[in-house]
C-alpha positions in Angstrom: -4.7 -28.0 169.3 -7.0 -29.7 166.7 -8.8 -32.7 168.1 -12.4 -32.6 167.3 -14.0 -36.0 166.8 -17.2 -35.6 164.8 -18.3 -39.1 165.7 -18.7 -37.9 169.3 -20.9 -35.0 168.5 -23.6 -36.3 170.8 -21.3 -35.6 173.7 -21.4 -31.8 173.2 -24.6 -31.6 175.3 -23.3 -32.5 178.6 -24.5 -31.5 182.1 -26.3 -28.2 182.6 -23.7 -25.4 183.0 -23.6 -21.7 183.7 -24.9 -19.2 181.3 -22.2 -17.1 179.7 -23.5 -13.5 179.4 -21.6 -11.1 177.1 -22.6 -7.6 177.8 -22.4 -5.2 174.8 -19.8 -7.3 172.9 -18.3 -5.2 170.1 -17.0 -7.7 167.5 -18.8 -10.6 165.9 -15.5 -12.5 165.8 -15.2 -12.2 169.5 -18.6 -13.7 170.0 -17.7 -16.6 167.7 -14.5 -17.4 169.4 -16.2 -17.2 172.8 -18.7 -19.7 171.6 -15.9 -21.9 170.5 -14.2 -21.7 173.9 -17.5 -22.6 175.6 -18.2 -25.7 173.6 -14.7 -27.0 174.3 -15.9 -27.5 177.9 -19.5 -28.5 177.2 -21.2 -25.1 177.8 -23.9 -24.0 175.4 -26.0 -21.2 177.0 -24.7 -18.0 175.4 -26.5 -14.8 176.1 -25.8 -11.4 174.5 -26.8 -8.0 175.9 -27.1 -5.4 173.1 -24.4 -6.6 170.8 -22.9 -3.6 169.0 -23.2 -5.1 165.5 -26.6 -6.8 166.0 -27.5 -10.4 165.8 -27.2 -12.8 164.0 -23.7 -12.1 162.8 -22.0 -14.0 160.0 -18.6 -13.2 161.4 -19.5 -14.9 164.6 -20.5 -18.0 162.7 -17.2 -18.2 160.9 -15.1 -17.6 164.0 -17.0 -20.2 166.1 -15.2 -23.0 164.1 -18.2 -25.2 164.1 -19.7 -24.5 167.5 -23.1 -24.3 165.9 -25.0 -25.6 168.8 -24.0 -22.5 170.8 -24.4 -20.0 168.0 -27.8 -21.3 166.9 -29.2 -21.0 170.4 -27.9 -17.6 171.3 -30.4 -15.4 173.2 -30.3 -11.6 172.9 -31.5 -9.2 175.6 -31.8 -5.5 175.8 -30.4 -5.2 179.4 -28.2 -7.1 181.7 -31.0 -7.3 184.2 -33.1 -9.1 181.6 -30.3 -11.5 180.8 -29.9 -12.7 184.4 -33.5 -12.5 185.5 -33.9 -16.3 185.5 -30.6 -17.0 187.3 -30.2 -17.7 191.0 -26.4 -17.0 191.3 -24.4 -14.6 189.1 -20.6 -13.8 189.0 -19.2 -10.7 187.4 -15.7 -10.7 185.8 -13.5 -7.7 186.3 -9.8 -6.9 186.2 -10.0 -3.8 188.4 -11.2 -3.0 191.9 -14.7 -1.6 192.2 -16.0 0.8 194.8 -18.5 -1.6 196.3 -18.5 -4.4 198.9 -18.4 -7.7 197.0 -16.8 -11.1 197.6 -13.9 -11.5 195.2 -13.1 -15.0 193.9 -10.3 -16.5 192.0 -11.3 -18.6 189.0 -11.1 -22.0 190.8 -13.1 -20.8 193.8 -15.6 -19.2 191.5 -16.1 -22.5 189.6 -16.7 -24.2 192.9 -19.3 -21.7 193.9 -21.0 -22.2 190.5 -21.0 -25.9 191.1 -22.6 -25.4 194.5 -25.3 -23.3 193.0 -26.3 -26.0 190.6 -26.0 -28.7 193.2 -28.6 -26.8 195.2 -31.0 -26.9 192.3 -30.3 -23.3 191.1 -29.1 -21.8 187.9 -26.0 -19.6 187.5 -24.2 -17.4 185.1 -21.1 -15.4 184.5 -21.0 -11.8 183.2 -18.3 -10.6 180.8 -18.1 -6.9 179.9 -17.3 -5.1 176.6 -13.8 -5.7 175.2 -12.7 -2.1 175.6 -14.1 -1.0 178.9 -15.3 -4.1 180.9 -18.5 -4.2 182.9 -20.2 -1.1 184.0 -20.6 -0.8 187.8 -24.4 -1.1 187.4 -23.8 -4.5 185.8 -21.4 -5.6 188.6 -24.0 -4.6 191.2 -26.3 -7.2 189.8 -23.8 -10.0 190.6 -23.5 -11.9 193.9 -19.7 -11.9 193.7 -16.8 -10.8 191.6 -14.4 -13.0 189.7 -10.9 -11.7 189.2 -8.0 -13.6 187.5 -4.6 -13.2 189.1 -2.5 -11.9 186.2 0.8 -10.1 185.7 0.0 -6.8 187.4 2.1 -4.9 184.8 0.1 -6.4 182.0 -3.4 -7.7 182.9 -5.0 -7.9 179.4 -7.2 -10.9 178.4 -9.3 -10.7 175.3 -13.0 -11.8 175.6 -12.5 -15.3 174.3 -9.5 -15.9 176.5 -11.5 -14.8 179.6 -14.5 -17.1 178.6 -12.1 -20.0 177.9 -10.4 -19.6 181.3 -13.7 -19.7 183.2 -15.2 -22.4 181.1 -12.1 -24.5 181.8 -12.3 -23.9 185.5 -16.0 -25.0 185.5 -15.1 -28.2 183.6 -12.0 -28.9 185.8 -14.0 -28.6 189.0 -15.8 -31.8 188.2 -13.3 -33.5 185.9 -11.7 -36.8 187.1 -9.1 -37.2 184.4 -5.9 -38.7 185.8 -3.2 -36.1 186.2 -0.7 -38.4 184.5 -1.2 -41.5 182.3 1.0 -43.7 180.2 -0.5 -44.4 176.8 0.2 -47.8 175.3 -1.0 -48.9 171.9 -1.2 -52.5 173.2 0.2 -54.7 175.9 0.7 -53.8 179.5 3.3 -52.6 182.0 5.9 -55.2 183.0 5.3 -56.9 186.3 7.9 -56.7 189.1 8.6 -60.4 188.5 9.4 -59.7 184.9 11.6 -56.8 185.8 13.5 -58.8 188.4 14.1 -61.6 186.0 15.5 -59.1 183.5 17.7 -57.5 186.2 19.1 -60.9 187.1 19.7 -61.8 183.5 21.5 -58.5 182.8 23.5 -58.5 186.0 24.6 -62.1 185.5 26.0 -61.3 182.0 27.6 -58.1 183.3 29.4 -60.2 186.0 30.5 -62.8 183.4 31.9 -60.1 181.1 33.8 -58.2 183.8 31.7 -55.1 184.0 31.8 -55.0 187.8 35.5 -54.6 188.3 35.5 -54.1 192.0 33.3 -56.0 194.5 32.8 -53.1 196.9 31.3 -50.9 194.1 29.0 -53.6 192.7 26.0 -53.0 195.0 25.8 -49.3 194.3 26.2 -49.9 190.5 23.5 -52.6 190.6 21.1 -50.2 192.3 21.8 -47.4 189.8 21.2 -49.8 186.9 17.9 -51.0 188.4 16.8 -47.4 189.1 17.6 -46.4 185.6 15.3 -49.1 184.1 12.7 -48.7 186.8 12.2 -45.1 185.9 11.5 -46.2 182.3 8.1 -47.8 183.2 8.8 -50.5 180.6 6.1 -52.7 179.1 6.4 -56.4 179.1 7.3 -56.3 175.4 10.1 -53.8 176.1 11.5 -56.1 178.8 11.5 -59.0 176.3 13.2 -56.8 173.8 16.0 -55.8 176.2 16.5 -59.4 177.2 16.9 -60.2 173.6 19.4 -57.4 173.2 21.4 -58.8 176.1 21.3 -62.3 174.7 22.4 -61.1 171.3 25.4 -59.2 172.7 26.5 -62.2 174.7 26.5 -64.4 171.7 28.9 -62.0 169.9 31.3 -61.0 172.7 33.4 -63.8 174.3 33.4 -63.8 178.1 36.1 -61.5 179.5 36.6 -59.7 176.2 34.4 -56.7 176.8 35.5 -53.2 175.9 38.7 -52.0 177.6 38.7 -48.8 179.6 40.5 -45.9 177.9 
């Protein structure tokens, strides 16, 4: 999805977030796409531990798709211990069980724990291992807990950028207050109940006049169905006016009692 608004570039530096630590990343392109994933959710602290192809890397820049603020501020370390030395809370990502006693979190719970660390005045980070092998047990041992994504057990294969994107999203979502559902209107407002009731009365009056309700006993149920139909539409006040205009136009062209015959 393309939706970058360059006019809002000042928003890229949001609240302080967790460091994303890539341990021995193999491809420059994967570093770049991870940086792109991070910036989508306002994360900018990217740390590399012994990248295979060195740093800086022109392929990372190209793959980052403009996430320059992340790429330009990458920090490189020789060891994982050095990369996390200034952090107070660290999570390690892994797709397989490890022979050690560690708390294991799902992504949403992990994001909540990261938020708790920052709320307490600390700094936090997430470790991601090499694309081919994942984190070494010695790296996992440096973490306070393990993060595992519940995936299809027959095919648990995320690439590096996907894993970074998923965790960055969970971090962002944990504090996001975006409404789960909204109705976008270019202009105007939703119709009030009074406007809807006036439309219903207008429509039902004309349906009565033109013989739509053929039996009195079925009329109440048919009226409820019609009202429910329009109620589900969440009409704007302009749309209500349009429908009233449609009804009025039809009435002018169809004499009373001369509606369409049933086949």
